[in-house]
N, C-alpha and C positions, 0 to 999 in steps of 0.2 A: 288535588288539584285545588285551585284556591276558589273560594265562593265566592260570587257576584254579591254586591251588598244586599240584594232583593232574596237572593238565594238563602244568604246568611239569615236574614230575618225569617225566612218559612222555614229553615230546619232547624231553629233555634226556638220557634215558639215555645214549643213544650216545656224546653230549658228555661225560658225567661218566665215560666208562671210559677217555677219550681226554685226562684232565687237568686238565675242566672241573669248578668246583667251585660246585654251587645254595647259594646263601643260606640259613639258616633260613626266611626268610620266603617265600620261591621269588620273590622278584623281582629276583634278579641273579646272573650267570653271573659268574664270574672264573677268571683260568689268568694262570700265569706262563712265560711264552716264553724259553728262552736258545738264544742264538745262538752262534756262532764267534768273533764279533767284534762292535763297534760296527758297521762296514759293513755287515756281514751284517743285524742288528736294523734298522738305519735304512733299511736298502732295503727287507726288511719293512714296516715299517710306511709308507713310501713307497706300495707296492703297494695296503696297505692303506686309506688314505688314498682313492688314488682310487677303491675299489669303494665305501666308506662315501660318500665325496661324490656318488655315482653314485645310491646308495641314498637317499641323504639322512638316514643313519642313522649316527650319530658314536659309535666310543668312549673312554670314559674310558679314560686308558691314561699310565703311564710309563714313562721309559726311562733305566735306569742301565746307560752299557755295552753289555756285550752281553744285558743282562736288561729286559724287557718286561712292563710289568704291565699287565694288561686287566680292566675292568671292563663288563659288557655290561649296560645296562636300556633301557627306553623310557622316557623322560620325561614322554611324552605320555601314555600312558596308567597311568601310576607303577607299573611292574611289568615283566615278561617279555613279550615278545611274538615271533612269527615272526619279524619282525626279527633280534633279538638270535639266533634260533638259526640261521640263515641268515649273519647274519655270523660268525658264531663256525665253521661250517664252511667258510667261507671262508678264514679266518684259519688253521685249521690246515689245510688243503689248500696254503696259500700257505706257510706256516711247513715243510713236506714236501720243498719243490722246492730 
């Protein structure tokens, strides 16, 4: 189910305090992750890929050396959903380890 703009703001408040940005239409969450090197960035991406595949919810992302840019949205509903919030939280947790 697609979040309304108000719900998206509420549901992503903690994520926004952790570096995630909600776009002006409240339809996408974006964050840039920085790692110590390419191997750490790619390892993190591999871990996220396994979680994403299990949830059948995949990020839009790009990687240049130690930097990974992530954009989350649920294409099926045309905006943000709980799937995006859950994946963002998992990404943050994995980036901390």
